[in-house]
C-alpha positions, 0 to 999 in steps of 0.5 A: 499499500502506498503512504497517504498522508493527504485527503483532497476535497474537489467538486465536479464544476458541474452547475447546481441544475444540472447533473454529471453521473460517475459514467459522465465523469469517467468520459470526462476525464477519459476526453482528458487523456487519463485511464479513468476517473481521477478521484478515488471517491465521487459523491451524488447530490443524494449523498450516494458515495461511489468508489471511482478509483481503488485507493491503492492507485495513484489518483488524478486529481492534483498534479505534484500531490497525487503520489501520497493523497485521496482524491474525493469529489463532489458532484456540483460546485457552480451556481446555476449561473455557472458562478463557484458556490457551495452547491453540496446537498444535506446528503452530500455533507453527511456522506462527505464527512463520514467518509473523510472521518472513515479515511482519517481512521485509516490514514490517521493524522492525514491532512484535509484539504480542498484543491484551491488550498494547493495553490502556490503561495505566492507572496510567502506568508504561509498562507494560501489567500483567495487572491492566489487560487488558481481554481476556486474548488471545492467552492467551500473553505475545507479548514474550517469545516474539518478543522486546521490540516495536520502537518505531514 
């Protein structure tokens, strides 16, 4: 088993008034040249959690961070106008919290962060601030929801 020390939360960048099935997600990722879905887990709007890539297999979800991380993606992340927004349903919130809790039990001490938190700290102040984000994904503050990340 590979060493896991990070859990990275993503959104699918799907508008709130649209759906994106796991099959749709797989098609999108294959068109980008991936060998299947790059995330390890995908959470639908109804809260259903799909294992989309074995944990033992390195993900394709956060360039430069994949070798030691697990990628979780939720369906959504854009409002009906296509703007970044926390569109998680109550069911998705519950499923995400349970899944992260299970993964932290399996991989204690892992850092939980959002994709945007992996952006470079351009002003080198030790904090990745909104103006430094490469993208808004996952469109909510992961640290506020899951606590301060541990150092790894």
